[in-house]
N, C-alpha and C positions, 0 to 999 in steps of 0.2 A: 979542440979548436974547430969552429965551423967554417967550411970553405964555401965561398960564394961563387956562383957562375959569373961569367964575364959581364952579363947584362944585368946582374942583380946589384941592388944598392945596399950599402952597409946599414943604413937606417931602417931598411925594410926587414932585416933578418929577425925572424921570430915574432914579427908584428902581425896581428890578426885584425882584419877590418870587417865590420858588419855593415853591409850596404842595404838600405831599405828602399824598395820600390813597390809600395803596397798595391797601388791600383793598376799597375801594368807590368808585365814581365819583360825583361830585356830580350827574351827569345821570341816575343810576338813580332809578327811582320809589320813594318811601318805602313802607314796609310789608312789604318782602320780608324774607327771613331775615337778611340783613346790612345792610339799608337802613333808615334812619330819620332821626332828628333831625340826626345828624352830616352826612349828605348835604346836607340843606337848609342847615345852617350853613356848610359849605364853599362851596357854590354862591352863597348870598346875600352872604356876607362878601366873596368874591372879586369879585363884581359891584360891590359898593359901593366897594371899594378901587380897582378899575379906574376907576370914575367919578370918583374923587378924583385921578387922575393917575398912580397906580402902574401898572406893567406886571406883570400877574399871570399866571403859568403854573402850572396845576394838574396835577401829574403823578399818574396813576393807572394801575393795572395793566389792560391790555387784557383784557376779559372776553368779547369777541365778535369773531369774525373779520371781521365787517362794520363794526366801529367804525373810522372814519378815524383817521389819526395825530393830527390836531389838530381840535378843534371849538370855535368861538367860543361864549362864554357871556355876553358883555356887552362894553361898551367897554373896550379894553385888557386883556381877560381871556379866556383860552382853557383848554380841557382838552387835555392831551397824553396819549394812550394808549400806554403802554409795554409792549412784548412781554416778558413774564416768566412762564414756565410756559405751559400750554395756553390758547389764546384762547377760553375758555369760563368759565362760572361754576363755581368749585370751592369746596370747604369752606374757611372762613376759616383754620383751623389749617394747611391744606395750603399756603396762600399763603406762610407763613413760610419754607418751604424755598426759595422763589424770591427772597428778599430780596437776596442778593448779585447775582443777575442783574439785578434791578430797579435796584439802585444803579449798576451798571456801565453799563446802557443809558440811564439818566437822564444820567449823566456824559457818555456818548458823544453823546447828542442835543444837550446844551448845547454841547459842543465843536464839533460839526458846524455848529451855528447861530451860533457865536461869542458865546454868552451868558455873562454873569457876573451873579451875584445878590448883592444887599445883605442880604436876609433869607431864611432858610429857615424856613417855618412848617409844622410837621408835626402831623398829626392822627391820634391813636391810637398805640399803642406800636410797631406794626410800621413806621409812617412815621417815628417818632422814631429807631428803630434804624438807618435809612438816612439820616435827616436830619442826624444828628450828623457822620458822616464826609463827607457832601456839603458841609455848611457849612464844615467844616475845609478841604476841597479848594478851595472857592471863596473862602475868606477872608470868609465871611458870618457873620452872627449867627443863632443857632438859637433859635427860639421853639417850644415844645412845648405841645400841648394833648392830654390823654389821653382826654377824653370819658368813659371809664370806667376804673376801676382794678382790676386783678386781685385784689389783696389785699382790697379792699372787697367785691367780688362774692363771694369765698369766704366772707366773714364774714356776708354778707347772707342767704344761703340755703345750707343744709347740702348740697344736691345740686350746687352749683356746684363745678367742679374746674378752675379756672384754673391753668396750669402754673407751677412754680417758675421756669422759664426766662423766662416772660412777666414775672413779678414782679421777677426779677433785672434784666431788661432795663429795666423801668420805673424801678427804683431808679437804674440807671446813667444813663439818659436824664435823670431828674430832677436828678441830681448834676451833669451836664455842661451842660445847656441854659443859654443866656444868660438866658432868662426862661421862665416857665411861665404859661399862661393857664388859669384855671378859671372855671366858670360860677357858682359860689356860694362864700360864705364857709365853708360847711360843708366843701366840697372842699379849700379851702386848709388848714383845720384837719386834715383827714385826711392830706394830704401831709406836714404837719409831724409828726403823731403816729405815722403808720404807715411813712413813708418818710424821715423825718428831714430834710425839706427846710426850708431857711431861708425863712420866710414873706416876707421882704423881696424874694425873687426871684419871688414869685407875685403875679400881677395878677388880681383878680376882675373879670371882664367877663361879665355875664349874656348869655345867648343872645338872639336877636332874633326878631321876628315881623313879617311883612308886614301892617301894619294897614290897607292898602288892599284886600288880598285877603281877609284874615280880619276881617270886619266884620259887624255885625248886619244881618239881612235878615228879611223877613216869614216867619215860621215855616211858615205854611200853604203859601206859594209853594214853599219848600224841600221840604216834604213831598210836594207834588204832583209836583215834578220827580223825586223819588226813588220815587214811586209807593208811598208808605206809606199804611197804612190810616187812615181818619179816626177821631179820638178815641183812638188808641192812644198810651200813654205810651212815649217812646223813651229808652232808656238806651244810651249810646254808649261803646264802647271803640275807641281808635285806637292802633296800634302793632305792633311785631313780635310774631309768635306764638312765644313762648318761655316757659319756666317762670318766668324772672325777672320777667316782666311781671305775674304774679299773676292771670291770666285764670281760673284755677280758683277763686280767691277770689270773683271777680265772679259766676261761675256759681253758687257756693254761696250768695251773697247773694241772687241771683234766686230761689233755692229757698226763701228765708226770707220772701219777700214774700207778702202775702195771696193766697189761692187765687183770689179773685174780681178781682184786679188785672188790668186790661187793659194789658199792657205788652209791649214787645219789646226784647231786647238785641241791638244791632247790633255785631258784632265786625269792625272794618275793619283789614285787614292780612293778610299771609301770601302765599306763592307756592307753586309746585310742591314746593319743598324742605321745606315745613312741613306736608305732608300727614299725616305720622305724628302730629305734635303736635295737629293739628286733630282727627284721628280720636279721640285720647285725650280731648280736651275734649268732643267730641260724645258719647262714651260716658259721661263724667261727667254731662253734662246729662240723658241718658236715665235713668241710675240715680237721679238726683235728681228726675225727673219734670218737668223744665222744658225738655226739648228743643224743644217746640213754641213756646217763647218766645225761643229763641236762633237768630240768623241770622248765619252766617259770610259776610261780604260779599267778602272777598279784598282785594287791594291796590287802592287808589284813587289816581288821579292827584292830585298835590299841589294843582292848581288846582281840583279838585272837592271837596276836603275841607271847605271852608266850607259847602257844602250840608248835609253830615252834621252838622257842629257846630250849624248853625242849626235843623236839623230836630229835634235832640235836646232833651229836657227837662233831662237831666243827663249829664255826661261823667264816667266813672269811670276813675281811674288807680290801680289797686291794686298797683303795682309793689313789689318787695322792695328795689329800688335804682334811683334816678334821680339822675344828676349835676346835672340841671337840671329837666327836666320840660316839654319844648317842647309836648307835646300839651295839657297843662293851660293853657299860655299861649295857644295857638291857640284853644282852646275859650272861654276867658275873653274873648279879643278879639272873638269872635262873640256875646258876651253870654250864654253858657251856663255856668251854675255847675258846679263840679267837686267830686267827692268823691274824695279822693286819700289815699294812704298818707303818713304823716308821716315821710318819709325823704329824705335828701339835699337837693337843691335844691328839691324840692316844698314843703319847710317854709318857704321864703322866697318862693316864687312864689304860693302859695295862702294867702290870709288867712283863717284859720279863723273861721267865723261871720260873715264879711263877703262873701267872693267864692265861698265853698264851705265844705267841711268837710275837716279833716285827721283821719285815723284812725291811731291809734298801734299798733293790733294788726292783723296780717295774718291775720284770720279773718273769716268771712262775716257774723257777727251784727252787729257795729258798722257795717259797710258797709250792711247791709240796713236798720238803724234809721235812718240818715241818708237813705238813698234814699226810704224811706217818708215821712219828714218833708218832703222836698223835692217828691216827686211829689204829695203831698196838699195842698200849699199854693202856689197859683198866685202869690199876692202875695209870698211869701218868695222864690220862684224869680226873679220879676221884679226884686226889690230886689237880690238877689245878682248878677243879670245886669248890671244897670246899674253896680254897684260894680266888677264884674269888668272891664268895658270900660275904665273910668277907670283901674283899677290897672295895666293893661298898656301904657299910653301910654309908659312909660319903656323899653319893650323894642323900640322901633323899630330897624330895622337900621342906620339912619343913626347912632344913638347907639353901637351896637356898633362900627361902623367907625371912628367918631371915637376911641373908647377904644383900639382896636387900633392905629390910625394914630399916636396919641400915644405908645403903647408903642414902636412901631418907631422913632419920632424920638428917644426917650430912649436906646434901645439904640445907635443909630448915632452918637450924640454922646458916649457914655460908653465906659469901658474894656471890653475883651472878657472873657468868662468863660473857664473852662478847657474848651475844646471837645474836648480829647483824652481826657476822663475815661472814655469808654466803651472797655473793653478790645477790642483788635482781634479776639480770638477770639469775643467775644460779638457783634460787629458782623457778622462774616463767616461764622460757622458756620451751616449750615442748621438750622432749628429742628424 
């Protein structure tokens, strides 16, 4: 008889999950060119599932020669670094050419270790492209989560150029997967309208937040630890440095604020590969005459982010597209109101006029108007902050893991979907 620990679930006993995160490791620091909310999602969900009694193996491409083959990330959960292409950071689009090698070496690792999996859970389209044939090979169920969709990105901003091959792969993965997880009802509707997916196969599971890590603290203490100037209003941006994040809109909004306003815009995120984009944004700030108000902080360790959220008066999320909006939720968890674009999942995570403001236009003026309103009203910010913390209680990682675990249990009890629907040439041809 197998005895379960108090926090383990009966349906998890003996179940093994292969999590695929090909293009980015869950151990990578958020804020880099290809690192962000998805990294946090994969890491935290894997830890929670491991604590419930699942055995979780997270397969990712080795991006450093120093990375060990396996790395523990929690009870019953580990990261497995697979050699596929050069052992260094390379452009995301270049990783696609190494998908056949990645698939073969994952299969070889599992065979060498005598592993069999009940569920393959793939994250992002490249993982889905190898997840489908691996699930077929192991007789496992395939759960896909796209995090972003190529077709939606292309429609969100005219300068986005996601390839037809990516979009075709997403369509094939969506057609073949046993189940698809999305972070918002909006994304489920997009899969139905743009990809023709039966909504009955799509489960809405909001992303999570560590409410013990992201929690309100004394603002002055946070500011002293970050060595910020006394009396300065802090406007915060956290995320990848890329055009889709709308940082140019934020800088334009800063230029609209009153000349005598004592404020600083902290832009957290970026790495050596985003230097060109940062240079363009610095140039924009200089042309608009606000470069002295803008500070590019660079990437920050996940555990240090609460200091920035707590030090800020307002967090701005001016994205052209967000499938969920984890930054907004982390900020609200710290009691800091948000001014965000009314796009994707942000429309359901931020409560307009209660926990922050939603802006329907991606232009500086309406963002500046709401920023001035919040920066000039201490009482309103405090009210929004209290409501924000209460609103995010539903996003605990334990709730996310419970929902995903329930999905796994339903899949393992029911009939299989058509796992062979992805054409072999699409799965195996270098992109």
